[in-house]
C-alpha positions as CSV (number, residue, x, y, z in Angstrom):
1,M,183.3,62.3,49.2
2,F,180.3,60.1,51.2
3,A,179.8,61.7,54.6
4,P,180.0,58.8,57.6
5,G,177.1,56.4,57.9
6,Q,175.9,57.7,54.2
7,V,176.3,54.7,52.4
8,K,176.3,50.9,52.8
9,L,178.2,48.5,50.5
10,G,176.8,45.6,49.6
11,I,176.8,42.8,46.6
12,A,174.7,40.4,45.2
13,P,174.9,36.7,44.9
14,I,174.5,36.6,41.6
15,A,177.7,36.5,40.8
16,W,178.4,33.1,42.4
17,T,175.6,31.6,41.7
18,N,173.1,32.8,38.7
19,D,169.4,31.9,39.3
20,D,168.5,32.7,35.8
21,L,171.6,30.5,34.4
22,P,171.6,27.5,36.8
23,D,174.2,25.9,35.4
24,L,176.5,28.9,36.3
25,G,177.8,28.5,39.6
26,G,175.6,25.4,40.2
27,G,178.1,24.1,42.6
28,N,179.0,26.8,44.9
29,T,177.2,27.3,48.4
30,F,175.5,29.6,50.0
31,E,177.7,29.3,53.0
32,Q,180.5,29.7,50.5
33,C,178.7,32.9,49.0
34,V,178.1,34.5,52.0
35,S,181.3,33.9,54.0
36,E,183.1,34.9,50.9
37,M,180.9,38.3,50.8
38,A,182.0,39.0,54.3
39,L,185.5,37.9,53.7
40,A,186.0,40.9,50.8
41,G,184.9,43.6,53.3
42,F,180.8,43.9,52.1
43,A,178.2,44.4,54.7
44,G,175.2,43.2,52.9
45,T,173.3,41.1,50.5
46,E,170.6,40.9,48.3
47,I,168.7,37.8,48.0
48,G,169.4,34.6,45.9
49,N,167.7,31.4,44.7
50,K,170.0,29.0,47.6
51,Y,169.1,31.5,50.5
52,P,167.3,29.6,53.3
53,R,163.3,30.6,53.2
54,D,163.4,30.5,56.6
55,P,163.6,34.0,58.1
56,A,165.4,33.0,61.3
57,V,167.5,30.7,60.0
58,L,168.6,33.2,56.9
59,R,169.3,36.1,59.5
60,R,171.2,34.1,61.8
61,A,173.3,32.7,59.1
62,L,174.2,36.6,57.9
63,E,174.2,38.0,61.8
64,I,177.5,35.7,62.6
65,R,179.2,37.1,59.3
66,G,178.2,40.7,60.1
67,L,175.7,41.0,56.6
68,E,172.6,42.4,56.3
69,V,169.8,42.0,53.6
70,A,169.9,45.2,51.6
71,N,166.9,44.0,48.9
72,A,165.4,41.4,47.0
73,W,164.4,41.0,42.9
74,F,160.7,40.7,42.8
75,S,159.2,40.1,39.2
76,S,155.6,41.7,38.6
77,F,153.5,41.0,36.0
78,L,151.3,43.9,36.2
79,T,150.7,44.5,32.5
80,T,149.6,40.8,31.5
81,R,147.9,39.3,34.5
82,P,145.3,39.9,36.8
83,H,146.5,42.6,39.5
84,P,145.3,40.5,42.8
85,E,148.0,37.9,41.6
86,T,150.8,40.3,41.4
87,E,149.8,41.8,44.4
88,A,149.6,38.4,46.6
89,R,153.1,37.4,45.6
90,F,154.6,40.8,46.5
91,V,152.9,40.4,50.0
92,E,154.5,37.5,50.7
93,A,157.9,38.6,49.0
94,C,157.2,41.8,51.5
95,D,156.9,39.9,54.7
96,F,159.9,37.6,54.2
97,L,162.0,40.5,53.7
98,R,160.6,42.5,56.7
99,A,161.2,39.3,58.5
100,V,165.1,39.5,58.0
101,G,165.6,43.1,58.3
102,A,165.3,44.5,54.6
103,G,163.5,48.0,54.4
104,L,163.3,47.7,50.3
105,I,162.0,45.3,47.6
106,G,163.4,45.8,44.0
107,V,160.5,45.5,41.1
108,S,160.9,44.9,38.2
109,E,157.9,44.6,35.4
110,Q,158.3,41.3,33.8
111,G,154.6,41.1,31.3
112,G,156.1,40.2,28.0
113,S,160.2,40.4,28.9
114,I,162.9,38.4,26.8
115,Q,165.6,39.0,28.9
116,G,165.0,35.3,30.3
117,R,164.8,34.1,26.7
118,P,167.6,32.6,25.3
119,D,166.3,32.9,21.6
120,A,165.5,36.5,21.5
121,P,167.8,38.9,20.9
122,I,168.2,41.8,23.1
123,F,168.5,44.3,20.6
124,G,165.5,45.1,18.6
125,R,163.1,42.4,20.5
126,K,162.2,44.6,23.6
127,P,158.4,44.5,24.8
128,I,156.8,48.2,23.9
129,L,153.7,49.3,26.1
130,D,151.0,51.0,24.5
131,G,148.9,53.3,26.4
132,D,146.7,51.1,28.2
133,G,150.0,49.3,29.1
134,W,151.4,52.3,30.8
135,R,148.4,53.0,32.6
136,R,148.0,49.6,34.6
137,L,151.8,49.4,35.1
138,A,151.8,52.7,36.5
139,A,148.8,52.4,38.7
140,G,149.7,48.9,39.9
141,L,153.2,50.2,41.0
142,D,151.6,52.8,42.8
143,R,149.4,50.2,44.7
144,L,151.7,47.9,45.3
145,G,153.9,51.2,46.6
146,A,151.3,51.4,49.1
147,V,151.2,48.0,50.1
148,A,155.1,48.2,50.8
149,A,155.1,51.9,52.6
150,G,151.7,49.9,54.7
151,K,154.4,47.4,55.9
152,G,157.1,49.8,56.5
153,M,158.9,49.4,53.1
154,R,159.8,50.9,49.8
155,L,159.3,50.0,46.6
156,V,162.1,50.8,43.8
157,Y,161.5,49.8,40.5
158,H,164.8,48.3,38.4
159,H,164.6,49.1,34.8
160,H,166.2,46.0,33.2
161,L,167.6,45.1,29.4
162,G,164.7,43.4,27.7
163,T,161.8,44.8,29.8
164,V,159.4,47.5,28.8
165,V,161.2,50.3,30.7
166,Q,164.6,49.5,29.6
167,T,165.3,53.0,27.7
168,G,165.9,56.4,29.2
169,P,163.0,57.8,27.7
170,E,160.9,55.0,29.3
171,T,162.8,55.4,32.9
172,D,161.6,58.7,32.4
173,R,157.5,58.0,31.4
174,L,157.6,55.5,34.5
175,M,158.9,57.9,37.0
176,E,156.4,60.4,35.6
177,S,153.5,58.2,35.7
178,T,154.1,57.1,39.1
179,D,153.9,58.6,42.8
180,P,157.1,59.9,44.2
181,E,156.1,58.9,47.9
182,L,155.3,55.4,46.7
183,V,157.5,54.5,43.9
184,G,161.6,54.9,43.9
185,L,164.2,54.0,41.2
186,L,167.0,51.3,41.5
187,F,169.7,53.2,39.7
188,D,171.9,50.5,37.7
189,T,174.9,51.8,35.8
190,G,175.3,48.8,33.9
191,H,171.9,48.5,32.5
192,F,171.6,52.4,31.6
193,A,175.5,51.6,30.1
194,Y,174.2,48.4,28.1
195,A,170.7,50.3,26.4
196,G,173.2,53.0,25.2
197,E,171.8,55.3,27.6
198,P,174.6,57.6,30.1
199,P,174.3,56.3,33.6
200,L,175.6,59.4,34.8
201,E,173.0,61.4,32.5
202,M,170.3,59.1,33.9
203,L,171.5,59.5,37.6
204,K,171.4,63.4,37.7
205,R,167.9,63.1,36.0
206,H,166.3,61.3,38.6
207,L,168.6,61.7,41.8
208,P,165.6,62.5,43.8
209,R,164.1,59.7,43.7
210,V,166.9,56.8,42.9
211,R,166.6,55.0,46.5
212,H,168.8,52.2,45.7
213,V,172.0,52.2,43.3
214,H,173.1,48.8,41.5
215,L,177.3,48.9,40.7
216,K,178.0,47.4,37.7
217,D,180.7,47.4,34.9
218,V,180.0,47.0,31.2
219,R,182.4,45.4,28.6
220,P,181.8,47.6,25.6
221,D,183.3,44.7,23.0
222,R,181.4,42.2,24.5
223,I,178.1,44.3,24.0
224,G,179.6,44.9,20.4
225,R,179.3,41.1,19.9
226,V,176.0,41.0,21.1
227,R,174.5,43.6,19.0
228,E,176.5,42.3,16.0
229,G,175.4,38.4,16.6
230,R,172.1,39.0,17.7
231,L,172.5,37.3,20.9
232,S,170.4,37.0,23.9
233,F,170.3,38.8,27.5
234,L,171.8,35.7,28.6
235,E,174.2,34.6,26.1
236,G,175.6,38.0,26.8
237,V,175.8,37.1,30.5
238,R,177.6,33.9,29.2
239,L,180.1,36.1,27.0
240,G,181.0,38.6,29.7
241,T,179.0,41.5,29.2
242,F,179.2,42.6,32.6
243,T,182.0,42.9,35.6
244,V,182.1,44.6,38.4
245,P,183.2,48.2,39.1
246,G,186.9,49.5,37.9
247,D,187.3,46.3,35.9
248,G,185.2,47.7,32.6
249,G,184.8,50.6,30.6
250,L,182.5,52.6,33.1
251,D,183.8,55.6,34.8
252,F,182.4,55.9,38.2
253,A,184.3,58.4,39.8
254,P,181.7,61.2,38.7
255,I,178.7,58.8,39.2
256,F,180.0,58.3,43.2
257,A,180.8,62.1,43.2
258,A,177.0,63.0,41.7
259,L,175.7,60.6,44.6
260,A,177.9,61.8,47.2
261,E,176.8,65.6,46.7
262,G,173.5,64.8,45.7
263,G,172.7,63.3,49.3
264,Y,171.9,59.5,48.2
265,R,171.5,58.0,51.4
266,G,171.6,53.4,51.1
267,W,172.7,50.8,49.7
268,L,175.9,50.9,47.3
269,L,175.4,47.3,45.6
270,V,177.8,45.9,43.5
271,E,175.8,43.0,41.1
272,A,177.4,41.8,38.0
273,E,176.7,38.3,36.7
274,Q,179.4,36.9,35.3
275,D,180.5,32.9,35.0
276,P,182.1,32.1,38.1
277,A,184.5,29.8,35.9
278,A,185.8,32.4,34.2
279,A,185.6,35.5,37.4
280,N,186.2,33.7,40.5
281,P,183.4,35.3,42.4
282,F,185.5,36.1,45.6
283,E,188.6,37.5,43.5
284,Y,186.2,39.8,42.0
285,A,184.6,40.9,45.3
286,V,188.0,42.1,46.2
287,K,188.4,43.7,43.2
288,A,185.2,45.7,43.5
289,R,186.1,46.1,47.4
290,R,189.3,47.7,46.5
291,Y,188.3,50.0,43.6
292,L,185.3,51.5,46.1
293,G,187.6,52.1,48.6
294,E,190.2,54.2,46.4
295,R,187.5,55.8,44.0
296,A,184.5,56.5,46.7
297,G,186.6,56.8,49.9
298,I,184.7,53.8,51.6
């Protein structure tokens, strides 16, 4: 399916320790996390809050385990705060990522976001941008994308539940409003499915802009409970709305086929936040790795 060297496989540390819910996996160490990633057969990771901030220390810890840094999350506030504030933090984040060998930075607009609010139902309370907000977001992302390019990196935008870019039409508008040379798309199967958008349809629509892929599965019955109970995004995480590919309701075979046939080159990164006490991170990492071998041939 995928040509040799076309894709690399990684997994996010959020399965071991949740940055938004520190009590989930609070006792799991950085060393346990990256060792189990490598043992499960992955080649890359994203950055978690327990990772060393000294680039030399982090690089050595990963290199001896055969791991690379694929990407890291960056929270932008382009719609609610002065641009220079976000750009200054962005420059620091890019410099750190370049120092540890990464070529991507994943940006998600957090102005007005409810994803971290335990009191806000994820369905029906998300922020909506007006025309000025869209102009500020698009122009700001283009400027950040130019900064990243100047440092030899690429900006990828992470659509996310509870934010101003959650739905299919919002993703379409963002892609139409930004420079394709400066702003790519981080395609996340789980966030599109959770939002009610068919992941395969969204992938086909934006494949030329996809420069990073998050693979997460969803449990439709748990999402139904979130909707019916007017629960928050974080309450949904605790409930188990997300899981690894092959353990939920999504069919990944056509997604893998579309990526392979469309010439996608880059990371396929498993990112499925769950309660580690209920879903042992190493066991689920192994489950995901086996599924990728069976369904994607890698």
